[in-house]
C-alpha positions in Angstrom: -18.7 -30.5 47.2 -21.9 -29.5 47.2 -24.4 -30.6 44.0 -24.4 -27.2 42.7 -20.9 -26.7 43.1 -20.4 -29.9 41.3 -22.9 -29.1 38.7 -21.2 -25.5 37.9 -17.7 -27.4 37.5 -18.8 -29.7 35.3 -20.9 -27.1 33.1 -18.0 -24.7 33.5 -15.7 -27.8 31.6 -18.4 -28.2 29.2 -18.7 -24.8 28.2 -15.2 -24.1 27.7 -14.9 -27.5 25.4 -17.6 -26.3 23.4 -16.1 -23.0 23.1 -12.9 -24.5 21.7 -14.5 -27.2 19.7 -16.8 -24.8 17.8 -14.1 -22.0 17.7 -13.6 -20.6 13.7 -12.1 -17.3 13.1 -13.8 -17.8 9.5 -17.1 -18.0 11.1 -18.5 -14.5 11.3 -21.8 -15.7 13.3 -19.6 -17.3 15.9 -19.7 -15.3 19.4 -16.2 -16.5 20.2 -14.6 -15.4 17.0 -16.4 -12.3 17.3 -15.1 -11.8 20.8 -11.7 -12.8 20.2 -11.4 -10.8 16.7 -12.7 -7.7 18.6 -10.4 -7.8 21.5 -7.4 -8.7 19.2 -8.0 -5.4 17.3 -9.3 -3.4 20.3 -6.7 -4.2 23.2 -3.0 -2.9 23.0 -0.1 -5.2 22.3 0.8 -4.5 25.9 -2.2 -6.0 27.2 -1.4 -9.2 25.4 2.3 -9.6 26.2 1.4 -9.2 29.9 -1.1 -12.0 29.7 0.5 -14.1 27.2 4.2 -13.3 26.8 3.3 -12.2 22.9 2.3 -9.0 21.7 -0.2 -10.8 19.2 -1.4 -14.3 20.3 -2.7 -16.6 17.9 -6.5 -16.2 18.3 -7.3 -19.9 19.2 -4.7 -19.4 22.3 -7.0 -16.4 23.6 -9.6 -18.8 24.6 -7.0 -20.4 27.2 -7.0 -17.3 29.3 -10.7 -17.0 29.6 -12.0 -16.7 33.4 -15.6 -17.5 34.6 -16.8 -13.9 35.3 -20.5 -15.2 36.6 -23.0 -17.9 36.3 -27.1 -17.0 36.5 -30.3 -17.8 35.5 -33.9 -18.1 36.6 -34.1 -18.8 40.4 -30.4 -19.3 40.7 -30.1 -22.0 37.9 -27.1 -22.4 36.4 -28.5 -21.4 32.9 -25.9 -19.2 31.6 -22.1 -19.1 32.1 -20.3 -15.8 31.3 -16.6 -15.7 30.4 -14.1 -13.0 30.1 -10.6 -11.9 29.5 -8.5 -11.4 32.9 -8.2 -8.0 34.4 -11.3 -6.2 33.9 -10.5 -5.0 30.5 -13.8 -5.4 28.8 -17.6 -5.4 29.2 -18.1 -8.0 26.8 -18.5 -11.4 27.7 -18.7 -15.3 25.7 -22.0 -16.6 27.3 -22.6 -19.9 27.2 -26.5 -20.8 27.3 -27.4 -24.3 29.1 -31.0 -25.7 28.9 -32.8 -27.4 32.2 -30.8 -30.7 31.5 -27.3 -29.3 31.1 -27.3 -29.6 27.3 -25.6 -26.3 25.5 -27.9 -24.3 23.6 -26.1 -21.3 22.2 -22.5 -19.3 22.7 -22.9 -16.0 22.1 -20.9 -12.6 22.7 -22.7 -10.3 24.8 -22.1 -7.4 26.8 
């Protein structure tokens, strides 16, 4: 595994943990909560049934099916990791912003 691939894997794991650890559906400022609430409202029950075997999943469980959509940054740095739902059903992502040392600075919902 190359250094960049290893760093991507490390940051992906850290990002997923931070998304889950900071998840609170009552926090209206939370990017992850906004993402989940929006998609639970907008996507049909059939989508959730297909992905999660339930027509109305628990909000926190939605985080378990997130896929890494892309990673990007200045000069090909791993500055941002964007996560989204399977099946290309949305233009929105949960974006995790890292500093140069790999510390998470922000988690937000982006389009």
